[in-house]
C-alpha positions as CSV (number, residue, x, y, z in Angstrom):
1,Q,12.8,-16.1,-0.3
2,V,10.2,-13.5,-0.9
3,Q,10.5,-10.4,1.2
4,L,8.4,-7.2,1.4
5,V,9.5,-4.4,3.4
6,E,7.1,-1.3,3.8
7,S,8.0,2.2,4.7
8,G,6.9,5.7,4.8
9,G,4.2,5.7,7.4
10,G,3.9,8.4,10.0
11,L,1.8,10.9,11.7
12,V,-0.1,13.4,9.3
13,Q,-2.7,15.9,9.8
14,P,-6.2,15.6,8.0
15,G,-6.0,16.6,4.3
16,G,-2.3,15.8,4.3
17,S,-0.3,13.5,2.0
18,L,2.0,10.6,2.6
19,T,3.6,8.1,0.1
20,L,4.3,4.5,1.2
21,S,6.9,2.3,-0.4
22,C,7.2,-1.3,-0.3
23,A,10.6,-2.8,-1.4
24,T,10.6,-6.4,-2.4
25,S,13.2,-9.0,-3.3
26,G,13.3,-12.8,-3.7
27,F,11.0,-12.9,-6.8
28,G,10.7,-11.7,-10.3
29,F,8.8,-8.7,-9.3
30,S,8.0,-7.3,-12.8
31,A,6.0,-10.3,-13.7
32,Y,3.4,-10.0,-10.9
33,G,0.6,-7.9,-9.6
34,M,1.1,-6.2,-6.2
35,S,-1.5,-4.8,-3.7
36,W,-1.6,-2.5,-0.5
37,W,-4.0,-3.4,2.2
38,R,-4.9,-1.8,5.6
39,Q,-6.1,-3.0,8.9
40,A,-7.5,-0.3,11.4
41,P,-7.8,-1.5,15.3
42,G,-10.7,-3.8,15.7
43,K,-11.5,-4.1,12.1
44,Q,-10.7,-6.7,9.3
45,R,-7.8,-6.3,6.7
46,E,-9.1,-4.8,3.8
47,L,-7.8,-4.4,0.4
48,V,-6.9,-0.8,-0.6
49,A,-5.8,-1.1,-4.3
50,T,-3.8,-3.5,-6.6
51,V,-1.5,-2.7,-9.4
52,T,-1.1,-5.1,-12.3
53,E,2.4,-6.3,-13.7
54,T,1.9,-3.6,-16.4
55,G,1.2,-0.9,-13.9
56,R,-2.7,-0.6,-14.2
57,M,-4.6,0.3,-11.0
58,I,-7.3,-1.9,-10.4
59,D,-9.5,-3.3,-7.5
60,V,-9.4,0.3,-5.5
61,A,-11.4,0.5,-2.5
62,Y,-14.4,3.0,-2.6
63,S,-13.3,4.8,0.4
64,V,-10.1,5.8,-1.2
65,K,-11.0,6.3,-4.8
66,G,-9.8,9.7,-6.1
67,R,-7.5,10.1,-3.1
68,F,-5.2,7.2,-3.1
69,A,-3.0,6.0,-6.2
70,I,-0.8,2.8,-6.4
71,S,2.1,2.5,-8.8
72,R,5.2,0.7,-9.3
73,D,8.8,0.8,-10.4
74,N,10.0,-2.3,-11.8
75,A,13.5,-1.1,-11.9
76,K,13.6,-0.7,-8.3
77,N,11.4,-3.7,-7.4
78,T,9.3,-1.3,-5.5
79,V,5.5,-0.6,-5.2
80,Y,4.3,2.7,-4.0
81,L,0.9,4.2,-2.4
82,Q,0.3,7.7,-2.8
83,M,-2.1,9.0,-0.4
84,N,-3.7,12.3,-0.5
85,S,-6.4,14.2,1.3
86,L,-6.1,11.9,4.3
87,K,-8.9,11.5,6.6
88,P,-8.8,10.2,10.3
89,E,-10.5,7.1,9.1
90,D,-7.4,6.2,7.0
91,T,-5.6,5.6,10.3
92,A,-4.4,1.9,10.1
93,M,-1.5,-0.4,9.5
94,Y,-0.8,-0.5,5.9
95,F,0.5,-3.8,4.6
96,C,2.2,-4.6,1.1
97,R,1.2,-8.0,-0.4
98,S,2.2,-10.2,-3.4
99,P,-1.1,-12.1,-4.1
100,T,0.6,-14.6,-6.2
101,H,3.0,-15.8,-3.5
102,N,0.6,-15.1,-0.6
103,A,3.5,-13.0,0.9
104,W,3.0,-10.1,3.3
105,G,5.0,-7.4,4.7
106,R,5.2,-6.4,8.3
107,G,3.3,-3.1,7.7
108,T,3.9,0.6,8.2
109,Q,1.5,2.5,10.5
110,V,-0.2,5.6,9.3
111,T,-2.0,7.9,11.7
112,V,-4.1,10.7,10.5
113,S,-4.8,13.1,13.5
114,S,-4.7,16.8,14.4
């Protein structure tokens, strides 16, 4: 059974940083690309970034380019989202996804506010 569990969200001031983690189990993690998505209140869920099975970052949303980075640790079956220079508009629930398995985590809340 594919399982994805996000962590690392919280309240941060504008300009601050957070690192989200997504621990996975139930599938051969190293063979698949992974992605982070987010959904703000009243808005559609949007793709933030994808990391290929080889660790290359692709499909980065324009709104986070140069500020966010997705990475993975295949030894730990974990994918990360490093978020820098956070803005209030980054406030959202952040979800981890395995596109191949169409599996989602439950999300972790990120709130950017002073």
